[in-house]
C-alpha positions in Angstrom: -19.3 27.7 3.4 -17.7 31.1 4.1 -17.0 33.1 7.2 -15.0 32.8 10.3 -17.0 29.8 11.5 -17.3 28.2 8.5 -13.4 28.1 7.8 -12.7 27.0 11.5 -14.9 23.9 11.0 -12.9 21.8 8.6 -9.6 22.6 9.9 -11.1 21.0 13.5 -12.3 17.9 11.8 -9.0 17.3 10.1 -7.3 17.6 13.6 -9.5 15.3 15.4 -9.5 12.6 12.6 -5.7 12.6 12.8 -5.9 11.1 15.9 -8.1 8.5 14.7 -6.3 8.0 12.1 -2.6 7.6 13.8 -4.4 5.1 16.1 -6.3 2.7 13.6 -4.7 -0.8 12.8 -6.1 -2.8 10.4 -3.7 -5.7 10.4 -5.4 -5.4 14.5 -9.3 -4.4 13.4 -9.4 -7.5 11.5 -8.9 -9.7 14.1 -11.5 -10.8 16.7 -9.1 -8.9 19.4 -10.0 -5.5 17.0 -13.7 -6.3 16.3 -14.9 -6.8 19.8 -12.6 -3.9 21.5 -14.3 -0.7 22.8 -13.9 2.6 21.0 -10.7 4.6 22.6 -12.4 6.8 24.5 -9.2 9.3 24.3 -9.5 9.6 21.1 -11.9 13.2 20.5 -13.3 12.3 16.2 -17.0 12.3 17.4 -17.6 9.7 13.7 -16.3 7.2 15.2 -17.8 4.3 14.4 -19.6 2.2 17.5 -18.0 -1.0 18.1 -19.2 -4.6 18.2 -18.4 -4.9 21.9 -20.3 -1.4 23.1 -23.3 -2.2 20.8 -23.9 -6.2 22.5 -22.8 -4.3 26.0 -25.7 -1.6 25.2 -28.1 -4.8 24.0 -27.5 -6.7 27.4 -28.2 -3.3 29.5 -31.7 -3.1 27.7 -32.4 -6.5 27.6 -31.1 -6.7 31.7 -33.6 -3.7 32.4 -36.7 -5.4 30.8 -36.7 -8.7 32.3 -36.1 -7.2 36.3 -38.7 -5.4 35.7 -40.9 -7.9 34.4 -40.1 -9.8 37.3 -41.2 -7.5 39.4 -44.2 -7.4 37.8 -45.4 -10.9 38.0 -43.5 -11.7 41.8 -43.1 -15.6 42.7 -45.4 -15.5 45.2 -48.2 -15.0 42.3 -46.6 -18.3 40.7 -46.6 -20.0 43.8 -50.8 -20.3 43.8 -50.5 -22.5 40.9 -48.1 -25.2 42.4 -50.9 -27.0 43.4 -52.0 -27.3 39.8 -48.6 -28.2 38.4 -48.6 -30.6 41.3 -51.5 -32.5 40.1 -50.0 -32.1 36.4 -47.0 -33.8 37.2 -49.0 -36.4 39.2 -51.2 -37.5 36.5 -48.4 -37.7 33.9 -46.3 -40.0 36.6 -49.9 -42.5 37.3 -49.9 -42.7 33.5 -46.1 -43.0 32.8 -46.5 -46.1 35.7 -49.7 -47.5 34.9 -48.1 -48.3 30.8 -45.2 -49.8 32.4 -47.6 -51.8 34.6 -49.3 -53.2 31.3 -46.4 -53.9 29.7 -45.1 -56.2 32.5 -48.7 -57.8 32.7 -48.8 -58.8 29.1 -45.0 -59.8 29.4 -45.9 -62.5 32.1 -49.1 -63.4 30.0 -48.0 -64.3 26.9 -44.1 -64.1 26.3 -44.6 -63.7 22.7 -46.2 -60.5 22.6 -44.7 -56.9 24.0 -47.0 -53.5 24.2 -45.4 -50.4 22.7 -43.4 -48.5 25.6 -40.3 -46.4 26.1 -37.5 -46.8 23.4 -34.1 -48.4 24.7 -32.1 -45.3 24.4 -33.3 -43.1 26.5 -30.9 -40.6 26.3 -32.3 -37.4 24.8 -30.5 -34.2 23.7 -32.3 -30.9 24.8 -30.9 -27.2 24.4 -29.6 -26.4 28.3 -31.5 -23.6 29.7 -29.5 -20.6 30.1 -28.8 -19.7 34.1 -30.2 -16.1 34.3 -28.0 -14.9 37.0 -24.8 -16.1 35.8 -25.7 -13.9 32.7 -27.2 -10.9 33.1 -26.0 -10.7 36.8 -29.1 -11.0 38.8 -29.3 -10.2 42.6 -28.9 -13.0 44.6 -32.0 -13.0 46.5 -34.0 -12.5 43.3 -32.2 -15.4 41.4 -32.8 -17.6 44.5 -36.4 -17.0 44.5 -37.1 -18.3 40.9 -34.5 -20.9 41.2 -37.4 -23.5 42.5 -40.0 -22.2 39.5 -37.1 -23.2 36.9 -36.7 -26.4 38.5 -40.0 -27.2 38.5 -40.6 -26.1 35.1 -37.7 -28.4 34.1 -39.5 -31.2 35.7 -42.8 -30.9 34.2 -41.3 -30.6 30.7 -39.4 -34.0 31.7 -42.3 -35.7 32.6 -44.7 -34.3 29.4 -41.7 -35.7 27.2 -41.7 -38.9 29.1 -45.6 -39.1 28.6 -45.4 -38.9 25.1 -42.7 -41.0 24.1 -44.4 -43.8 26.2 -47.8 -43.1 24.2 -50.1 -42.2 26.6 -52.9 -45.2 26.6 -55.9 -43.1 26.5 -54.6 -41.1 23.8 -54.2 -44.4 22.5 -57.8 -46.2 22.4 -59.5 -42.9 22.1 -61.2 -43.4 18.9 -59.8 -46.4 17.4 -61.2 -48.7 15.7 -61.3 -52.8 16.7 -59.2 -54.0 13.9 -56.0 -55.9 14.2 -53.6 -56.1 11.6 -51.3 -59.4 11.1 -48.2 -58.7 9.3 -45.8 -60.9 11.1 -45.4 -63.3 7.6 -44.0 -59.8 6.2 -40.6 -59.2 5.4 -40.1 -56.2 3.6 -39.5 -52.9 5.2 -41.5 -50.9 2.6 -44.3 -52.9 3.2 -44.6 -53.1 6.8 -43.6 -48.8 6.7 -46.7 -48.7 4.6 -49.0 -50.7 6.9 -48.1 -48.8 9.5 -48.8 -45.5 8.0 -52.3 -47.3 6.8 -53.0 -48.3 10.1 -52.0 -44.6 11.8 -54.5 -43.0 9.2 -57.2 -45.1 9.9 -56.8 -45.7 13.6 -56.4 -49.7 13.9 -56.0 -51.1 17.3 -52.9 -52.5 16.6 -50.5 -53.5 13.7 -48.6 -56.6 14.7 -45.2 -57.7 13.5 -42.6 -60.1 13.7 -39.8 -58.1 15.0 -40.0 -54.4 16.4 -36.3 -53.6 15.8 -37.4 -53.1 12.2 -38.9 -49.0 13.1 -34.9 -48.1 13.7 -34.5 -48.6 10.0 -34.1 -45.4 8.5 -36.1 -46.8 5.5 -39.0 -47.8 8.0 -39.1 -44.3 9.4 -39.2 -42.5 5.9 -41.8 -44.1 4.5 -43.9 -44.0 7.7 -43.5 -40.8 8.5 -43.6 -41.2 12.4 -47.1 -43.4 12.4 -45.1 -46.0 14.8 -45.3 -43.8 17.3 -49.4 -43.1 17.6 -50.6 -46.4 16.4 -49.4 -49.6 19.2 -47.2 -51.9 17.7 -47.0 -55.8 19.0 -44.3 -58.1 18.3 -45.6 -61.3 17.3 -43.2 -63.1 15.9 -43.6 -65.6 13.3 -43.7 -69.2 16.0 -46.3 -67.0 18.1 -48.7 -66.1 15.3 -51.2 -69.3 15.5 -51.7 -69.3 19.7 -52.0 -65.3 19.1 -54.7 -65.7 16.8 -56.5 -68.3 18.7 -56.5 -66.1 22.1 -57.7 -63.6 20.0 -60.7 -66.0 19.0 -61.2 -66.7 22.3 -61.3 -62.4 23.3 -64.4 -62.2 20.9 -62.4 -61.1 18.0 -63.2 -62.7 13.9 -60.0 -63.9 12.3 -60.2 -62.4 8.5 -57.6 -63.6 6.4 -56.5 -61.8 3.0 -56.1 -64.5 0.7 -56.7 -66.0 -2.4 -58.5 -69.7 -2.1 -60.8 -71.5 -3.5 -63.4 -70.6 -0.7 -62.6 -66.5 -0.5 -65.3 -63.9 -0.7 -64.8 -60.8 -2.5 -64.1 -58.2 -0.7 -67.1 -55.7 -1.6 -69.7 -58.6 -0.7 -68.1 -59.5 3.0 -69.4 -57.9 6.3 -66.8 -57.5 8.8 -67.8 -58.1 12.4 -66.5 -54.9 14.3 -63.9 -56.8 16.4 -61.6 -58.0 13.7 -58.3 -59.3 13.1 -57.0 -58.8 9.6 -54.1 -61.3 8.8 -51.8 -60.6 5.5 -49.9 -62.9 3.8 -46.2 -63.7 2.8 -45.1 -61.5 -0.3 -45.5 -63.9 -2.9 -46.1 -67.5 -0.6 -49.3 -65.6 1.2 -51.1 -67.4 4.2 -49.3 -70.7 5.2 -51.8 -73.6 4.9 -51.5 -74.3 9.0 -53.2 -70.7 9.5 -55.8 -70.7 6.4 -57.5 -73.7 8.9 -57.8 -71.3 11.7 -59.3 -68.2 10.2 -62.9 -68.0 10.2 -63.1 -66.6 6.7 -61.1 -65.7 3.9 -61.7 -62.8 1.7 -60.1 -61.6 -1.6 -60.3 -58.2 -4.0 -61.8 -58.6 -6.8 -59.3 -58.2 -10.0 -59.8 -56.9 -13.7 -56.3 -57.2 -15.1 -54.2 -59.9 -15.9 -51.4 -59.7 -13.4 -52.6 -62.6 -10.5 -52.3 -60.1 -7.5 -51.4 -57.2 -6.0 -48.9 -55.8 -3.7 -49.2 -56.9 0.2 -49.2 -53.4 1.5 -51.5 -52.1 -1.6 -54.3 -55.6 -0.8 -54.1 -55.0 2.9 -54.6 -50.9 2.8 -58.1 -51.7 0.4 -59.2 -53.8 3.1 -58.3 -51.8 5.9 -60.2 -48.9 4.2 -63.5 -51.9 3.8 -63.5 -52.3 7.0 -63.7 -48.5 7.8 -65.9 -47.6 5.6 -68.5 -50.5 6.9 -67.8 -49.5 10.0 -68.4 -45.7 9.5 -71.5 -46.4 7.6 -73.0 -49.0 10.4 
């Protein structure tokens, strides 16, 4: 660089930089205060980097302008036109929740041994708190008041929709389900129960009966079932109530079929499953007790070619459930 101007420019930069270097404190710059401190306007050095606080302020200013422009484009009056539709949605979901509660109460009164799917015992859920815009970006009070009711309605709809899903909406569960009830109350091993829950959900069985529904809270159960228990109706039928439950289902027109190796068992591939079937599974190792076998309409067994006497009860149940499904699909 040559000439008077070229000689003056480095001198000017050195002079302006000296003020920046004199004011710079490395110990302070390494602290949160130094990181978020705004740029000193008295420093004339034009190459001072923009502070983090200045960058945050610039972002918030742009975001505020964008949000305000959006709200002006879509006034509250246009949102009010959809209030009737939102009201109908809330009423429908609330009715579904009340219907589910009433059905659960009716079943408990008619048969103390059974319970229908309902809400979990712990109704405390963790949700992210919604940001109040007027506190963050300084909305005008009038605009914030207009939109506050809209936010409240949206929150109510979110809550009702969540409760509807957690309550396992009756219509959703019954839609397209097969009339097959699987009785697994005699089983006590968690992997077998969780695997059957998953199989029943995959093939849309009408219900799965187990002795104690609290087992579904077990971590091992949840790991194997992969949320299947949320989508298949699970009935709590203690061992002492299996016979009354089966007798009631027989009166309702169900055929009681046991998966057991007996002298009169029919090979699974030769048995024709009725549409309304209750499939009874036996205990691990012991099988189905004799007093329950006596009230069954039929027993089926899976033809085997190997040396080992029997299959795992979950595997056997899955094969029988698939055979029932295959026959119903072909009808």
